C-alpha positions in Angstrom: -11.9 -3.8 -4.2 -14.7 -6.3 -4.8 -15.0 -9.1 -7.3 -18.0 -11.1 -8.6 -18.8 -14.2 -6.7 -18.1 -17.5 -8.5 -18.7 -19.9 -5.7 -17.3 -23.5 -5.4 -18.7 -27.0 -5.0 -17.9 -26.8 -1.3 -20.1 -23.7 -0.8 -23.0 -24.0 1.6 -25.9 -21.6 1.9 -28.7 -21.0 4.4 -31.1 -19.2 2.1 -32.0 -20.2 -1.5 -29.5 -18.8 -4.0 -31.2 -16.1 -6.3 -30.9 -16.9 -10.0 -29.4 -13.5 -10.5 -26.9 -13.6 -7.7 -24.1 -11.2 -8.5 -22.3 -10.4 -5.3 -21.7 -12.0 -2.0 -21.1 -9.9 1.1 -19.9 -10.5 4.7 -19.0 -8.1 7.5 -15.3 -7.7 7.9 -15.3 -8.9 11.5 -17.3 -12.1 10.6 -14.5 -13.7 8.5 -13.1 -16.7 10.3 -9.5 -18.0 10.3 -9.4 -21.7 10.8 -6.4 -23.8 11.7 -7.2 -26.6 9.3 -9.6 -27.0 6.3 -12.6 -29.3 6.3 -15.6 -27.1 7.1 -17.9 -25.7 4.4 -17.2 -22.3 2.8 -13.5 -22.6 3.7 -11.0 -21.4 1.2 -7.2 -21.0 1.0 -6.2 -17.4 1.5 -3.1 -15.1 1.4 -2.7 -11.6 2.8 -2.2 -9.0 0.0 -1.7 -6.1 2.4 -2.6 -4.9 5.9 -3.6 -1.6 7.4 -3.0 -1.1 11.1 -4.5 1.2 13.7 -3.8 1.3 17.4 -6.2 -1.6 18.3 -7.3 -3.2 15.0 -5.7 -4.5 11.8 -7.4 -4.7 8.4 -6.3 -7.7 6.3 -6.8 -7.6 2.6 -7.1 -11.3 1.6 -6.8 -13.0 -1.8 -8.5 -16.4 -2.1 -7.3 -19.5 -4.0 -3.8 -18.1 -5.0 -1.1 -15.7 -3.8 -1.8 -12.0 -4.7 0.2 -10.4 -7.4 0.0 -6.9 -5.9 -1.4 -5.2 -2.8 -4.6 -4.4 -4.7 -5.1 -8.0 -5.7 -7.6 -9.2 -3.0 -11.1 -10.5 -2.6 -11.9 -9.8 1.1 -11.2 -7.2 3.7 -11.2 -8.7 7.3 -11.0 -6.8 10.5 -9.2 -8.3 13.6 -8.0 -7.0 16.9 -4.3 -6.6 17.2 -4.1 -9.6 19.6 -5.6 -11.8 17.0 -3.2 -10.4 14.4 -0.3 -11.2 16.6 -1.4 -14.9 16.5 -2.3 -15.0 12.8 0.8 -13.4 11.4 3.1 -16.3 12.2 0.9 -18.9 10.5 2.2 -20.2 7.2 0.2 -19.6 4.0 -2.3 -20.4 2.8 -4.5 -19.6 5.7 -7.9 -21.3 5.9 -10.5 -18.6 5.5 -14.1 -19.5 6.4 -17.2 -17.5 5.4 -19.9 -18.7 7.8 -23.1 -19.3 5.7 -25.2 -17.6 8.5 -23.3 -14.4 8.0 -23.4 -14.3 4.2 -25.3 -11.5 2.4 -26.5 -12.3 -1.1 -26.8 -9.4 -3.4 -28.5 -9.1 -6.8 -28.2 -6.4 -9.5 
């Protein structure tokens, strides 16, 4: 599921923002999980659901508030199982960072 990008005052960009920016993309393995807030493009996030394979875990993450259902998410992140084993014990909200270098701006 994808949602339109609304941005925030703490958002930082590398490239100029197109006037008709509609969507913001990032590769699932480029999403960062910080231990504390403070960097640009860092948002509180909660896991709505997970999907596991032998070596990887897909995390479906809702930003800014707890999800109301498994389909209530903004991002899909991919992590190795070892990273998941470390993340799963962290209290919510997690600090989710979208590195400005990795952002893909899309227009209609």
